[in-house]
N, C-alpha and C positions, 0 to 999 in steps of 0.2 A: 450676802454674797460678795466673792472677792470680785473686784473687777480688773479690767485689764491694767498695766501700769501704764505708768507715763511714757508718751511716745517720744523716743530719742529723736535729737535734730537732724541726724543722717544715718544711713546705713554704714558709711565708714567710721562714724563716730561709735556707733553701735556695736560693731565687732573689735574694738580695741580689747587687747589680752586683759585689762580690769574688769570686764564684762563677760559672764560666761553667755559663751555663743548659743546653749542650749535654751537660754531664758530669753532668747529675741526671735520674732516672729520675723518673715522677711521683710515687712512694713518698717522694723524696729520696735514694735512694741515690747515691752518686757513682760514675760509669761511667768506667771506664777506656778511654783512647784505644782502644785493641785488647787482645785475650786470645790468648795462646797456650799451648802446652805447655810443662811444665818437666820432667817426666821422660825419662830418655833414650830410651825406649821410644816416647813419643808423639813426641819430637823427631824421631826414625829415620823415624816414618810419614810425616812430613810435610817431608821434607827441600826438596821443590821448591817449598815454599810460598811461605816467605819472608814478609817485611813489608809493608803494605801502602806502596804507593808506591815498592816496590823490585822490580827484575828479579826474577822473571820476570811479576809483577803479578799473580799470582793473588788476591789479596786486594784489589785494588783499584789504582788509577792513582793516586791520590793517598794519601799519608800519612794525612790526617784523612777523606778522604771526606765525608759528608754533615755531618759537624760543622762543618767551613770554609765547605761550599756546597753547598746542595740541587743536586738534579739539574734539568734545565730541564722545566718543565710545559708540553709542546707538544701542543696539542689540532688534531686535523686537522679543516679546514672547506674547503667550496668545493661551490657548488649556483649552480645558475641563471647568471644573468650576473655581470659582475664589481662591477656595484654590489651585487647581492645578497648576496656574499659578503665585499665590504669593511664592510657592515653586521655579518655574523657575525663577523667579526673585532676590529671595535670591542667588541660585546658580548663576548667572549672576554678581551679584555684587560681590560674593566670590571669583569667579574667575579672577576678574580685581585685587584682592589682595591687592586694594591701591594706584595702580601704576598710575593709572589717576585719579584724586580726581573730575574731573567734568565727570565722568560714568554717563549716564542716561538709563533710562527705557523709553521702547517703547513697547506700549500696543495696540495688536492686539485681534479684536473682531471678533464674531461669525457671521454667516450671518443674524439671525434673530435680533441679538442687532444691525447690520449694519442697516438692514432695518426698525428697531424701534417696532419691534414685541416682544411680551414676550415668554419666553421659553414654555410655556402653549397653543399658539395660534397654530390651526392645520395647518396652514401654515410654524409654525418653525419644525413640524415633520421631525426627521432624520438628521436635520442641528445643533442643539444645542451640543455646545462645539467641533465642528469639524475643524472649519477653525479658530478658535479664542476662546477666553473666552466670556462664557453666562453672561451677565449683565443684570438682571431685575430690581433689586431694590438698595436701599440704604446701605442695611446690604452687599449687593453682593460687594459694591463699599468699604465698611469697610474690607470685609475678602480679596480682591484683594490686598490692599496695607498694610495688616498687618503688625505691627511692622517694618515698611519701614519709616525712617525719611522723610518724602515727603518735610520737608523743608529744607533739603540738597541734595536730589536726584532730578534733574529734571525728569520730566513725560511726555513723549509725549504719545496722544491719538490719535489712527488713525481711525476715525468716521467722519461722514460727515451730511447725513440726518437727523440723532437724534443728531448732536454733541452738541446743546446746550443745552439739556437733560443730555446728559452723563456729560458735564462739570457742569452743576448746582448739580447732584450727587456729583461729585467731590469736589466742594466746600462745599457743605452741611456736606460731611464727614468730610473735612478739620475742618470745624468750631467745629463739636461735638467733634472731638477730641483734640479741645484747639490751632489750628494750626491759626496763624494771617494770612490772605490772601496776605499781603504785603510781606510775606516769601516764596512765593509759586513761584516756577519758572516751565517752562515747556511749552508745546505746543499743541493746540488743532489741527488737520488738519482742520476740518471746511471750507474745500474747496468744496463748492456746486457744484459749475459753471463747475468743471471739470468732476463731476459726469453726468452733462448732456453731455457732449463731448464723454466720453470714459466709464466710469463704470457703469453706471446705478443704482446706489444705491441712486437714490433721493425719496421723497415722496411726495413732497407738488409741486406745479406749480412754475417755474424759479423765479418771482417775488417774491412769498411769500418765497422761500427757500432765496434768496439773502438778504431780508429783516431780515430775523434770522440771518444771519452771520454778518450783520451791528448791529444787538442788542448784540451779542456778544463781539465786537470790542469796543462799546461804553460802557459796561460794565467792561469789562477789562481796558480801560481807564481810567475810574473812581476808580475801588475798586481793581484790581490785577495787580498792575504796573509792575511786573515781568514777567508776562503770555504772551505768543504770543499767540493771540486770532484766528488766522487762519494761515495756513502753506499754502500758495498757489503753488500748485501741479502739476508739470508737468510728475511726475513720472509714475501717471497711463495713460496717454496721450500717452507715450513711450511705455508703455506696452502695449497697445492697438494696436500699430503698425505703429506710427507716425515716420517720420523722426526727427533728431535732431534739424533742424531748426522749424518744426512744435513745436515740443515739447518748444523750447525757446519762440517762438512765442506766441503761444496760453499762454502760463503759464503768461507771462507777461501782455497780454492784457487781462488776467482775473484777475490779480492784477490790473492792471489801471482801471477795472471795478467796484472793490471793494473801491478803492479810490474814484470816481466819486459819488458813492452812499454815501460814509461816508461824503464827502463836501456836498451833498446835505441834507443830514439829517441835518447839521449845525455844524459837528465837525472840529475842527481845525485841518489842515493836520500836522501840527506839533506835535498834542497831541496823534496820534494814529500811524501815518505811523512808528515812530521808533520800535513799536512792530510787523509790520507785517514782516512774515517770510516767506521762499520758501523751496521747496522740488523738487529737480531733480533726475532724473536717469542717472547711471553712464554704458553705454553700451559698446558691443567691440571695437568699433572703437575709438582707444586710443586718439588720437590728436584731433577727433572731442569735446568728451567731454571734453577736457580740456578746448578747445576754446570755445564752450559754455558757461560754468560757465563763462569765461572772458568777452567775449558778453553781457551776461545777466547782470554783474554788471553794465558795461558800459551805457546801455540803459535803466536800471532802475534810475541809478543815474541822468542821463540827464532829463528824463521823469520826475522825481520828482521835480529837480529843476526848468526845464523851462516851461513843461505843467501844472505842478500843483502847481509851486512857493512856494515850500517849501524852509524854511531857515534853519531850522536846519540841518547840516550835517548830524546826524543820521537819518534823514529821506531820505537821499539820498542813504544809504546804501543796498544793497542787502546781507541781513543773509541767507543762504542756507543750508539746510539738504541734504545730497546727501545717496542715497540706490543703491548697487550694482543691475544689471539689472536680476531681476526674469525672464523675458521672454527669457533671452539669455541661461537659464540654460536648460539642455537636461537631457531627462530620459537614454538615450544611453551614456553607458561611465560616470557615474555620478561622479567619481572622479577628471574627466578633469574638472568640475564644480569649485574645489576649486583653479585651475589656472586661470579660467575665472576672478572669483570674486577678486582675489588677483590685478589681471592688473588694472580690474576698481576700485579697491580700490584706487590703486594710482593716476589713472587718475582722481578721484575726489578731492585727497591730491594735485595734481600738479595743480588743478584746482581753488582753493583755498575754499573748504567747511569749514562750522564752525562745522558740525556733519557728521557722518558717520555712516551707516549700513551695514554691510556685509552679506549677504544672506548666507545661510548654503548649502552645496552643495547637500542634500537630499531632497529640497523642493518640487523638480517636482513629488518625489515619495510618498511624504505624508508631516506631519508636521516634522518638526526639532527635533532629538534628542539631549541629552546633549552632546554626542560626537562631533556630527555634529556642533553646536551651540560653542562649545569651538573652534574648528578649525576655525570657522568665527572669533571670536573674537582675538584668537592669530595671525590671518591675519593681524589684525589691529596694534595690540601690536608690532610684526615684524616689519611691515613698519613704525609705529612710530620710534621705539629704534632702528632698524638696517641698514636701509636702506639708512639714511643721507638724506633723502628728506626734512627733517624739519629744516634744517640749514641754509638756506636761503630763503628770500620771492621770491616767483613768480621764480624758477629756469629755465623756459623755455622761459621767459620773453626777448624780442630781438630777438628770433631765427626768422628768415625771414620767414620761414614756418609758425609758430605759430602766427606770427603777420598778416600774410596775410590771413589765413583762420580765425581769429577772427573777422578781418574786414569785411570779405564777409560773414561769419555767420551773422553778426550785420545787414548788409546790407539788404541781402534776408531776415531776421526776420521784420525788420522795413517796408518792402514792404508789409509782412503779416498782421501787425499791422495796415497800414494805409488801406488795404482792409477792415478789421473787421470796421474800424471806418467808413468806407463809407456806411456798412450795418446798421448803429444805435448802435453799441458795441455790446455787448459780447451776450446780451438777443435777440437782431434781428439775429444774426448769428445761435444762437440756433434754433431759431424757423423756420429759411430756411433751416437748417438741414446741415450747412456749415460745422461745425467742424465734425462731424460724416463721412460725405462725404469724406471730405480730408483725415482724417485717415484712413478710409476704402481703397481709392484709393493707400495711402502709403504703407498699409500691402499688398494691392495685388502685387505692383512691387516688393516688398522684398521676397514674395513666389515666385514669375515668376523667379527672379535672381536665387533663390535656385535651382529651377526644371531645369534652363537650366546651372546648375554648373557655375555661374558667381560669386556666392557668396557660400563660403566653410563654413561648419561648423563642424567641426571635430568630428567623430564618427557618424554624422547623414547622411551627402551625400559626404563624404570624411575620409578615413582610417577607414573603417567600419569594427568592429570585427564580423565576422558572426557568431562565437561561443561564443559570450560572455556571461558570467554569472555573475548576480548581487549579492553581497553578503553583500548589504548593510541593516543595520537594519532599520524597520520601526517602526515608532512609532503609537502604534495602541488606538484609541479613542474608548471605547466601549460604546454599547447603555447604559449601567447602568449611565453612567454620564447624560444623558438627563432626565432619569427616576428619579433620584436622585435630579436634577435641578427643575424637575416640582412639585416633592413632596415637596421641600422646597419651593418655591413659594406659594404653596397652603396652606400652614401652617403659612408663612408671611401675606397671607390675612385674613387668620381668627382670628389672633393676633390684627390686628390693627382698628383702630376708623372708623368705615365706613361714619360717618356723617363728621369727619374731612376730610376724602378723598374726598368726593363730594364737599365739600367746596372748597378746593385747587383746582380741576379739574374747577369747575365754574369760579375761580379766572383767571386761564391761558386762558379759554375760552375769557372772559372779556378783557383780557389784547390784546389779538390776535383781538380780533372785534374793539375794541380803538385802533388800531394801536399804542399800547403802548410797550416799552420795555419789552418782556415777560420772561428774565432774572429772576427778583425777584419773580415771581411769580412760575417760576419754580423751583428755591431754594425752595421755599416754598411748592412746590409739594412734592421735594424730601424729605423733614423734615416730610411732613404729611403722609410718606410712600406711595406715589402714586407708582404706577410701569411704567417702560419705556414705555411701551405700551398704557397704560392709558394717559399719557403725551402727546404722540405723537397724539394720537386719540382726543383728546380734542382740538389741534390745529387742526387737520384736519376737525373738525367738523365747522371751520371757514374757512380754507385755502381750503379746499378740498383736495384730492388726485390728482396725477398726474401720466398719463400712457404713456406719450409720445405724441409729436407733430404731425401733419398731414405728414411731410416728413419723420417718421421715419417707 
């Protein structure tokens, strides 16, 4: 086993320019890039692990991991109207103080936008701007990212059902501002399959919905090379109550479903697979979360190389964003959430994530305040710059516990994946109600364990403060946000060319009806000043709307 290097004589000597500061601990010890077993017995135990940056990437997708580049610190933001969220974006970028050049923005949309409805839709009443930002038009998109250099800041958009339309608006906005699509970097969540498993924000039937995801993957491959067209998401599966292993298996099998649909479309796996990305939850069970990410990389690499015959090593890489577990946060003793988030963030980093969002401690009470968001960002910065966890790749690699748990989670996840295969794939599992039933059963077991006191949650069923008084500031969203947004939308509709709008919507229907890639027509629709709801309905005229299968 490699040993910690010789201690330097002083901290001041340790940080001379001739010494790589990433190789030094706070006490001045020289830290090796990676530690591994040297005994034959230990080597046999971890035969499937390999080195960081080498197949099957159990220990990380890059040889040096965070020694070479920190993870992206991507804070989630979105509330009120586009101007409100734009101010929060600028605040977050300023709070980074340039210490992390790869800081990114992550956009939360309100419920009407997530469901593909305009702010003036009767079903949107009372929800506009409440849980995210309201986006109805390309003008909203311009205001959302006003004065932000989107060719230098990566942008994540957490939206699924109408994801193709929101992305079309973004690309149209970028083109109108003179940005070259080749320079745009970011991620569209766009994972509709998990909506049928867990989150319910779907619009069209599963087959049509998946077809739209493949359209975006194809369009990205041809026109927006630095963009991640889908973020295959286990996060919401876990938030709905799944186990870590179910999250692992369902997420990877969803990713495999998209790969299979792309191949049937005629796409070369090595052209689109390098831009697929993932999104996992980091919950309270510290080592389990670390091992989940290690197992995910190994399974994905093996599946891509062996099952789908990808030859480009970049196609084998599982690149993942991690967010701390919103469902683990408690209304009781909310300051405890700061501690939970810190441990969950460290698990994500020790697991080898490429970007990270840390939840704000007040999110169970309302939208995050600036103070809470700042604490969440500082949590990442302290983790990156003060703890020393970035000094060596996969610092827990070789631990008998970590390797055994990684192996077990891989084995159990593969069994679930094969079970889904036997159903005919993910669509077959959706129609049978398999995913929802499995998640509901896991969530019920968790609740029973809490009730029996077998699982303790501090402040909820243990160490309860009967006299607790919460002095947490709550961010208030007034009804004026909705009335202003609706008024602004009405004015937008009066100014536009009605004939141009009608022609653009007809072209969207035609593309959907003829099974063409809808992205060009959606971009044309955005530039022709069609609204989100109008473009969603144009495709619904062809695909229909989905309310759930018979098992639901």
